[in-house]
The first five atom37 places (N, CA, C, CB, O) and aatype in JSON, in Angstrom:
{
  "aatype": [12, 15, 1, 19, 0, 1, 18, 0, 11, 10, 19, 0, 8, 14, 7, 1, 7, 1, 6, 10, 0, 7, 13, 10, 10, 16, 0, 0, 0, 3, 10, 0, 3, 6, 14, 7, 4, 5, 10, 18, 10, 19, 2, 8, 5, 0, 7, 6, 14, 3, 10, 9, 17, 19, 16, 6, 9, 17, 1, 15, 5, 0, 3, 10, 3, 0, 15, 9, 6, 1, 10, 1, 7, 2, 6, 3, 19, 0, 0, 19, 12, 0, 10, 19, 1, 6, 15, 6, 12, 19, 6, 10, 6, 10, 10, 7, 7, 11, 7],
  "atom_mask": [
    [1, 1, 1, 1, 1],
    [1, 1, 1, 1, 1],
    [1, 1, 1, 1, 1],
    [1, 1, 1, 1, 1],
    [1, 1, 1, 1, 1],
    [1, 1, 1, 1, 1],
    [1, 1, 1, 1, 1],
    [1, 1, 1, 1, 1],
    [1, 1, 1, 1, 1],
    [1, 1, 1, 1, 1],
    [1, 1, 1, 1, 1],
    [1, 1, 1, 1, 1],
    [1, 1, 1, 1, 1],
    [1, 1, 1, 1, 1],
    [1, 1, 1, 0, 1],
    [1, 1, 1, 1, 1],
    [1, 1, 1, 0, 1],
    [1, 1, 1, 1, 1],
    [1, 1, 1, 1, 1],
    [1, 1, 1, 1, 1],
    [1, 1, 1, 1, 1],
    [1, 1, 1, 0, 1],
    [1, 1, 1, 1, 1],
    [1, 1, 1, 1, 1],
    [1, 1, 1, 1, 1],
    [1, 1, 1, 1, 1],
    [1, 1, 1, 1, 1],
    [1, 1, 1, 1, 1],
    [1, 1, 1, 1, 1],
    [1, 1, 1, 1, 1],
    [1, 1, 1, 1, 1],
    [1, 1, 1, 1, 1],
    [1, 1, 1, 1, 1],
    [1, 1, 1, 1, 1],
    [1, 1, 1, 1, 1],
    [1, 1, 1, 0, 1],
    [1, 1, 1, 1, 1],
    [1, 1, 1, 1, 1],
    [1, 1, 1, 1, 1],
    [1, 1, 1, 1, 1],
    [1, 1, 1, 1, 1],
    [1, 1, 1, 1, 1],
    [1, 1, 1, 1, 1],
    [1, 1, 1, 1, 1],
    [1, 1, 1, 1, 1],
    [1, 1, 1, 1, 1],
    [1, 1, 1, 0, 1],
    [1, 1, 1, 1, 1],
    [1, 1, 1, 1, 1],
    [1, 1, 1, 1, 1],
    [1, 1, 1, 1, 1],
    [1, 1, 1, 1, 1],
    [1, 1, 1, 1, 1],
    [1, 1, 1, 1, 1],
    [1, 1, 1, 1, 1],
    [1, 1, 1, 1, 1],
    [1, 1, 1, 1, 1],
    [1, 1, 1, 1, 1],
    [1, 1, 1, 1, 1],
    [1, 1, 1, 1, 1],
    [1, 1, 1, 1, 1],
    [1, 1, 1, 1, 1],
    [1, 1, 1, 1, 1],
    [1, 1, 1, 1, 1],
    [1, 1, 1, 1, 1],
    [1, 1, 1, 1, 1],
    [1, 1, 1, 1, 1],
    [1, 1, 1, 1, 1],
    [1, 1, 1, 1, 1],
    [1, 1, 1, 1, 1],
    [1, 1, 1, 1, 1],
    [1, 1, 1, 1, 1],
    [1, 1, 1, 0, 1],
    [1, 1, 1, 1, 1],
    [1, 1, 1, 1, 1],
    [1, 1, 1, 1, 1],
    [1, 1, 1, 1, 1],
    [1, 1, 1, 1, 1],
    [1, 1, 1, 1, 1],
    [1, 1, 1, 1, 1],
    [1, 1, 1, 1, 1],
    [1, 1, 1, 1, 1],
    [1, 1, 1, 1, 1],
    [1, 1, 1, 1, 1],
    [1, 1, 1, 1, 1],
    [1, 1, 1, 1, 1],
    [1, 1, 1, 1, 1],
    [1, 1, 1, 1, 1],
    [1, 1, 1, 1, 1],
    [1, 1, 1, 1, 1],
    [1, 1, 1, 1, 1],
    [1, 1, 1, 1, 1],
    [1, 1, 1, 1, 1],
    [1, 1, 1, 1, 1],
    [1, 1, 1, 1, 1],
    [1, 1, 1, 0, 1],
    [1, 1, 1, 0, 1],
    [1, 1, 1, 1, 1],
    [1, 1, 1, 0, 1]
  ],
  "atom_positions": [
    [[19.01, 140.8, 160.94], [20.31, 140.29, 160.1], [21.64, 140.96, 160.88], [20.25, 140.88, 158.31], [21.96, 142.14, 160.88]],
    [[22.27, 139.92, 161.5], [23.46, 140.41, 162.33], [24.74, 139.94, 161.36], [23.51, 139.64, 164.01], [24.69, 139.0, 160.57]],
    [[25.84, 140.75, 161.57], [27.23, 140.65, 161.07], [27.98, 139.31, 161.45], [28.04, 141.85, 161.62], [27.93, 138.93, 162.62]],
    [[28.52, 138.76, 160.71], [29.37, 137.55, 160.88], [30.98, 137.96, 160.92], [29.06, 136.5, 159.61], [31.5, 138.68, 160.07]],
    [[31.62, 137.43, 161.97], [33.15, 137.9, 161.97], [33.74, 136.56, 162.36], [33.6, 139.24, 163.11], [33.26, 135.78, 163.18]],
    [[34.77, 136.42, 161.69], [35.71, 135.15, 161.68], [37.21, 135.59, 161.6], [35.36, 134.15, 160.37], [37.58, 136.58, 160.96]],
    [[38.11, 134.69, 162.35], [39.61, 134.4, 162.11], [39.83, 133.18, 161.54], [40.42, 134.44, 163.31], [39.32, 132.14, 161.96]],
    [[40.6, 133.25, 160.58], [41.31, 132.02, 160.18], [42.85, 131.99, 160.32], [40.98, 131.74, 158.79], [43.57, 132.93, 160.01]],
    [[43.25, 130.87, 160.8], [44.71, 130.66, 161.26], [45.25, 129.67, 160.27], [44.86, 130.07, 162.84], [44.85, 128.51, 160.41]],
    [[46.08, 129.92, 159.28], [46.58, 129.08, 158.41], [48.01, 129.0, 158.65], [46.25, 129.45, 157.13], [48.76, 129.97, 158.69]],
    [[48.36, 127.73, 158.81], [49.92, 127.47, 158.93], [50.48, 126.75, 157.63], [50.27, 126.49, 160.27], [50.16, 125.58, 157.42]],
    [[51.23, 127.38, 156.82], [51.52, 127.29, 155.52], [52.62, 126.12, 155.75], [51.99, 128.76, 154.81], [53.32, 126.2, 156.75]],
    [[52.81, 125.0, 154.83], [54.16, 124.31, 154.83], [55.28, 125.02, 154.71], [54.27, 123.44, 153.89], [55.36, 125.95, 153.9]],
    [[56.25, 124.66, 155.49], [57.73, 125.35, 155.54], [58.12, 126.09, 154.27], [58.89, 124.25, 155.77], [58.36, 125.47, 153.24]],
    [[58.18, 127.5, 154.33], [58.93, 128.38, 153.12], [57.53, 128.8, 152.36], [0.0, 0.0, 0.0], [57.59, 129.8, 151.66]],
    [[56.36, 128.17, 152.44], [55.32, 128.45, 151.47], [54.27, 129.58, 151.93], [54.58, 127.12, 151.17], [53.24, 129.76, 151.28]],
    [[54.54, 130.29, 152.98], [53.6, 131.4, 153.57], [53.46, 132.55, 152.54], [0.0, 0.0, 0.0], [52.39, 133.08, 152.26]],
    [[54.47, 132.83, 152.09], [54.37, 134.05, 150.99], [53.36, 133.85, 149.81], [55.84, 134.27, 150.27], [52.53, 134.67, 149.43]],
    [[53.64, 132.41, 149.22], [52.63, 132.01, 148.27], [51.29, 131.77, 148.67], [53.0, 130.94, 147.68], [50.37, 132.15, 147.94]],
    [[51.04, 131.14, 149.85], [49.76, 131.39, 150.45], [49.04, 132.67, 150.69], [49.84, 130.91, 151.51], [47.85, 132.89, 150.43]],
    [[49.91, 133.49, 151.21], [49.35, 135.08, 151.36], [48.94, 135.61, 149.81], [50.72, 136.24, 152.07], [47.96, 136.32, 149.55]],
    [[49.79, 135.17, 148.98], [49.57, 135.89, 147.65], [48.27, 135.31, 147.3], [0.0, 0.0, 0.0], [47.45, 136.16, 146.94]],
    [[47.82, 133.95, 147.31], [46.61, 133.47, 146.89], [45.39, 134.23, 147.69], [46.62, 131.92, 147.1], [44.29, 134.5, 147.19]],
    [[45.79, 134.5, 148.99], [44.64, 135.07, 149.82], [44.47, 136.51, 149.46], [44.89, 134.93, 151.41], [43.36, 137.03, 149.47]],
    [[45.7, 137.23, 149.11], [45.39, 138.57, 148.74], [44.51, 138.84, 147.27], [46.77, 139.25, 148.7], [43.74, 139.76, 146.99]],
    [[44.91, 137.81, 146.56], [44.03, 137.65, 145.43], [42.63, 137.62, 145.51], [44.3, 136.62, 144.86], [41.89, 138.3, 144.81]],
    [[42.24, 136.76, 146.45], [40.98, 136.41, 146.9], [40.35, 137.8, 147.5], [41.1, 135.19, 147.98], [39.24, 138.23, 147.19]],
    [[41.2, 138.37, 148.34], [40.64, 139.83, 148.75], [40.49, 140.65, 147.64], [41.54, 140.61, 149.73], [39.46, 141.33, 147.72]],
    [[41.18, 140.85, 146.57], [40.81, 141.73, 145.6], [39.51, 141.24, 145.05], [41.87, 141.88, 144.58], [38.61, 142.06, 144.89]],
    [[39.29, 139.78, 144.71], [38.16, 139.39, 144.15], [36.9, 139.85, 144.78], [38.19, 138.11, 144.08], [35.9, 140.12, 144.12]],
    [[37.0, 139.91, 146.13], [35.66, 140.15, 146.95], [35.59, 141.72, 147.03], [35.67, 139.4, 148.58], [34.79, 142.1, 147.88]],
    [[36.2, 142.64, 146.39], [36.34, 144.01, 146.41], [34.59, 144.34, 145.79], [37.85, 144.57, 145.33], [33.92, 145.25, 146.27]],
    [[34.22, 143.68, 145.0], [32.77, 143.75, 144.48], [31.68, 143.16, 145.14], [32.69, 143.23, 143.28], [30.51, 143.41, 144.85]],
    [[32.08, 142.31, 146.1], [31.04, 141.66, 146.92], [30.55, 142.35, 147.86], [31.4, 140.6, 147.48], [31.33, 142.63, 148.77]],
    [[29.15, 142.84, 147.98], [28.84, 143.86, 148.87], [28.45, 143.13, 150.28], [27.67, 144.78, 148.26], [28.04, 143.78, 151.25]],
    [[28.61, 141.75, 150.28], [28.32, 141.07, 151.71], [29.69, 141.03, 152.28], [0.0, 0.0, 0.0], [29.66, 140.84, 153.49]],
    [[30.77, 141.13, 151.82], [31.89, 140.99, 152.33], [32.45, 142.6, 152.85], [32.75, 140.2, 151.24], [32.88, 143.34, 151.97]],
    [[32.42, 143.05, 154.21], [32.92, 144.05, 154.64], [34.17, 144.28, 155.19], [32.27, 144.34, 155.25], [34.5, 145.41, 155.57]],
    [[34.99, 143.19, 155.27], [36.27, 143.3, 155.62], [36.9, 141.89, 155.37], [36.38, 143.81, 157.04], [36.34, 140.85, 155.75]],
    [[38.09, 141.92, 154.72], [38.88, 140.98, 154.47], [40.35, 141.02, 154.64], [38.62, 140.72, 153.42], [40.99, 141.47, 153.7]],
    [[40.89, 140.67, 155.55], [42.41, 141.32, 155.94], [43.28, 139.98, 155.72], [42.57, 142.02, 157.79], [42.74, 138.93, 156.07]],
    [[44.42, 139.93, 155.25], [45.34, 139.02, 155.33], [46.67, 139.66, 155.9], [45.47, 138.39, 154.02], [47.19, 140.7, 155.49]],
    [[47.13, 138.84, 156.91], [48.42, 139.28, 157.62], [49.19, 137.95, 157.89], [48.11, 140.13, 159.07], [48.67, 136.84, 157.89]],
    [[50.46, 138.22, 158.11], [51.4, 137.01, 158.44], [51.57, 137.39, 159.85], [52.92, 136.85, 157.55], [51.25, 138.55, 160.11]],
    [[51.94, 136.75, 160.7], [52.03, 136.71, 162.2], [53.67, 137.35, 162.2], [51.75, 134.92, 162.99], [54.58, 136.78, 161.6]],
    [[53.83, 138.45, 162.88], [55.31, 138.85, 163.16], [56.39, 137.91, 163.37], [55.37, 139.59, 164.28], [56.33, 137.2, 164.37]],
    [[57.34, 137.79, 162.59], [58.33, 136.93, 162.9], [58.09, 135.35, 162.38], [0.0, 0.0, 0.0], [58.99, 134.52, 162.52]],
    [[56.86, 135.02, 161.78], [56.37, 133.93, 161.46], [55.72, 133.86, 160.03], [55.54, 133.62, 162.45], [54.54, 133.63, 159.8]],
    [[56.71, 134.11, 159.09], [56.1, 134.41, 157.79], [55.11, 132.89, 157.15], [57.56, 134.88, 156.68], [54.42, 132.91, 156.13]],
    [[55.27, 131.85, 157.96], [54.43, 130.85, 157.33], [53.05, 130.41, 158.23], [55.39, 129.58, 157.07], [52.39, 129.38, 158.15]],
    [[52.88, 131.62, 159.13], [51.61, 131.89, 159.79], [50.76, 132.71, 159.34], [51.74, 132.27, 160.88], [51.12, 133.88, 159.4]],
    [[49.62, 132.49, 158.86], [48.98, 133.7, 158.19], [47.53, 133.7, 158.78], [48.99, 133.61, 156.46], [46.98, 132.64, 159.07]],
    [[47.01, 134.79, 158.92], [45.88, 135.29, 159.7], [45.07, 135.99, 158.65], [46.3, 136.26, 160.94], [45.52, 136.8, 157.84]],
    [[43.66, 135.53, 158.76], [42.86, 136.26, 157.81], [41.55, 136.57, 158.69], [42.56, 135.37, 156.38], [40.88, 135.73, 159.28]],
    [[41.32, 138.01, 158.66], [40.15, 138.39, 159.46], [39.01, 138.63, 158.7], [40.39, 139.53, 160.22], [39.31, 139.26, 157.69]],
    [[37.92, 138.4, 158.77], [36.62, 138.6, 158.1], [35.69, 139.15, 158.63], [36.12, 137.66, 157.73], [35.55, 138.88, 159.83]],
    [[34.88, 139.93, 158.13], [33.19, 140.44, 158.53], [32.67, 140.55, 157.29], [32.9, 142.01, 159.38], [33.12, 141.13, 156.3]],
    [[31.42, 139.79, 157.49], [30.36, 139.49, 156.49], [29.17, 140.17, 156.94], [30.09, 137.98, 156.3], [28.82, 140.14, 158.12]],
    [[28.52, 140.81, 156.0], [27.17, 141.49, 156.29], [26.18, 140.54, 157.1], [26.46, 141.92, 154.86], [25.64, 141.0, 158.1]],
    [[25.96, 139.34, 156.75], [25.2, 138.24, 157.08], [25.76, 136.78, 156.99], [24.12, 138.34, 156.3], [26.67, 136.43, 156.23]],
    [[25.19, 136.1, 157.75], [25.56, 134.5, 157.49], [25.15, 133.87, 156.29], [24.96, 133.61, 158.5], [25.81, 132.88, 155.96]],
    [[24.06, 134.27, 155.44], [23.54, 134.16, 154.16], [24.72, 134.79, 153.08], [22.07, 134.97, 154.13], [25.07, 134.21, 152.05]],
    [[25.26, 136.13, 153.56], [26.22, 136.42, 152.3], [27.28, 135.48, 152.38], [26.87, 137.92, 152.24], [27.78, 134.97, 151.38]],
    [[27.72, 135.19, 153.78], [29.14, 134.21, 153.67], [28.72, 132.92, 153.02], [29.88, 133.79, 155.27], [29.41, 132.47, 152.11]],
    [[27.58, 132.25, 153.44], [27.17, 131.11, 152.72], [27.18, 130.92, 151.29], [26.06, 130.91, 153.03], [27.59, 129.89, 150.76]],
    [[26.58, 132.23, 150.48], [26.62, 132.42, 149.46], [28.08, 132.38, 148.58], [25.96, 133.41, 149.52], [28.3, 131.76, 147.53]],
    [[28.88, 133.12, 149.24], [30.35, 133.23, 148.83], [31.14, 131.97, 148.76], [31.06, 134.1, 149.77], [31.93, 131.6, 147.88]],
    [[30.75, 131.35, 149.94], [31.42, 129.83, 150.15], [30.9, 128.97, 149.02], [30.99, 129.05, 151.68], [31.62, 128.19, 148.39]],
    [[29.58, 129.14, 148.77], [29.04, 128.26, 147.71], [29.65, 128.55, 146.72], [27.72, 128.29, 147.42], [30.38, 127.72, 146.19]],
    [[29.49, 129.85, 146.19], [30.37, 129.99, 144.8], [31.71, 129.4, 144.61], [30.63, 131.37, 144.52], [32.09, 128.9, 143.55]],
    [[32.46, 129.5, 145.77], [33.89, 128.83, 145.77], [34.05, 127.33, 145.52], [34.52, 129.05, 147.08], [35.13, 126.88, 145.16]],
    [[33.02, 126.58, 145.71], [33.1, 125.36, 145.95], [33.41, 124.93, 144.56], [31.93, 124.8, 146.63], [32.88, 125.32, 143.52]],
    [[34.77, 123.7, 144.76], [35.04, 123.11, 143.63], [36.17, 123.88, 142.69], [0.0, 0.0, 0.0], [36.82, 123.3, 141.83]],
    [[36.28, 125.33, 143.03], [37.29, 126.34, 142.86], [38.63, 125.67, 142.68], [37.32, 127.3, 144.05], [39.07, 124.99, 143.61]],
    [[39.25, 125.78, 141.67], [40.7, 125.19, 141.53], [41.78, 126.02, 142.41], [41.18, 125.23, 139.9], [42.77, 125.45, 142.86]],
    [[41.5, 127.53, 142.64], [42.29, 128.44, 143.57], [42.12, 127.85, 144.91], [41.78, 129.99, 143.56], [43.1, 127.67, 145.63]],
    [[40.93, 127.52, 145.3], [40.89, 126.8, 146.57], [41.58, 125.68, 146.84], [39.78, 126.49, 146.84], [42.1, 125.46, 147.94]],
    [[41.62, 124.91, 145.87], [42.46, 123.63, 145.98], [43.92, 123.92, 146.27], [42.39, 122.79, 144.65], [44.61, 123.35, 147.12]],
    [[44.35, 125.03, 145.35], [45.78, 125.32, 145.34], [46.07, 125.85, 146.9], [46.18, 126.5, 144.1], [46.94, 125.31, 147.59]],
    [[45.42, 126.73, 147.3], [45.37, 127.18, 148.58], [45.6, 126.23, 149.57], [44.25, 127.76, 148.8], [46.57, 126.34, 150.31]],
    [[44.63, 125.09, 149.69], [44.66, 124.14, 150.74], [45.89, 123.21, 150.35], [43.22, 123.34, 150.88], [46.28, 122.38, 151.18]],
    [[46.4, 123.29, 149.34], [47.69, 122.58, 149.04], [48.83, 122.9, 149.88], [48.11, 122.83, 147.7], [49.66, 122.1, 150.3]],
    [[48.78, 124.2, 150.11], [49.74, 124.85, 150.86], [49.63, 125.13, 152.24], [49.94, 125.88, 150.34], [50.41, 125.81, 152.92]],
    [[48.37, 124.41, 152.68], [48.24, 124.83, 154.27], [48.36, 123.28, 154.85], [46.53, 125.75, 154.78], [47.76, 122.26, 154.49]],
    [[49.35, 123.49, 155.87], [49.65, 122.41, 156.83], [48.77, 122.32, 157.79], [50.87, 122.51, 157.43], [48.54, 121.18, 158.21]],
    [[48.16, 123.25, 158.3], [47.19, 123.16, 159.5], [46.4, 124.41, 159.29], [47.91, 123.1, 161.03], [46.83, 125.4, 158.71]],
    [[45.11, 124.26, 159.85], [44.22, 125.4, 159.85], [43.33, 125.56, 161.01], [43.44, 125.36, 158.72], [43.28, 124.53, 161.68]],
    [[42.61, 126.52, 161.46], [41.84, 126.78, 162.61], [40.88, 128.1, 162.15], [42.89, 127.06, 163.97], [41.34, 129.21, 161.9]],
    [[39.46, 127.76, 162.11], [38.64, 128.99, 161.99], [38.05, 129.2, 163.39], [37.48, 128.87, 160.84], [37.6, 128.33, 164.13]],
    [[38.13, 130.53, 163.6], [37.26, 131.01, 164.92], [36.24, 131.72, 164.52], [37.98, 131.89, 165.96], [36.51, 132.71, 163.84]],
    [[34.9, 131.45, 164.79], [33.77, 132.17, 164.58], [33.54, 133.03, 165.92], [32.59, 131.22, 164.22], [33.54, 132.65, 167.09]],
    [[33.36, 134.17, 165.43], [32.98, 135.3, 166.71], [31.61, 135.91, 166.52], [34.08, 136.68, 166.76], [30.93, 135.87, 165.5]],
    [[31.3, 136.49, 167.69], [30.17, 137.39, 167.81], [30.55, 138.83, 167.94], [29.36, 137.02, 168.96], [31.1, 139.27, 168.95]],
    [[30.22, 139.63, 166.77], [30.52, 140.74, 166.43], [29.68, 141.7, 167.62], [30.2, 140.89, 164.89], [28.46, 141.82, 167.66]],
    [[30.52, 142.25, 168.41], [30.08, 143.26, 169.36], [29.79, 144.6, 169.23], [30.81, 143.31, 170.14], [28.82, 145.19, 169.7]],
    [[30.9, 145.13, 168.4], [31.0, 146.41, 167.81], [32.11, 146.93, 167.76], [0.0, 0.0, 0.0], [33.01, 146.08, 167.81]],
    [[32.55, 148.21, 167.67], [33.72, 148.99, 167.49], [33.85, 149.73, 166.38], [0.0, 0.0, 0.0], [32.83, 149.97, 165.73]],
    [[35.15, 150.26, 165.95], [35.25, 150.94, 164.71], [35.65, 150.23, 163.67], [36.02, 151.93, 164.77], [36.62, 149.49, 163.84]],
    [[34.93, 150.29, 162.23], [35.23, 149.56, 161.33], [34.23, 148.95, 160.9], [0.0, 0.0, 0.0], [34.34, 148.15, 159.97]]
  ]
}
C-alpha cells in the first residue's frame, strides 16, 4: 500500500478566493477524524488571494477513493465548484521526506 500525494490549484472567480479558502478550510477540519487523510493544507499564493493551492497526502488510493465517493453529490462541493474559475490537479509519486 503506497501513499498518494496531490496538489490542487484552484483559481477563484475574481474576489472570491477568501470564500473559496473558507470552504476548503472547513473541509480540512472535517477530515481531522479521517484516518486515511494524512495531510490536507490550504494556501493562497503570495500576492494572489484568488489562487488557492491544496496539498494532500493520503494513506492509500483506496482511502482517497472512499473519501471522494462520500463527497459525491455533496452540496458543499457544488458550492466550492461554483467559486472556481479554473482548476488543475497534479498527481504525485511520493518519494519521502519529513511529514
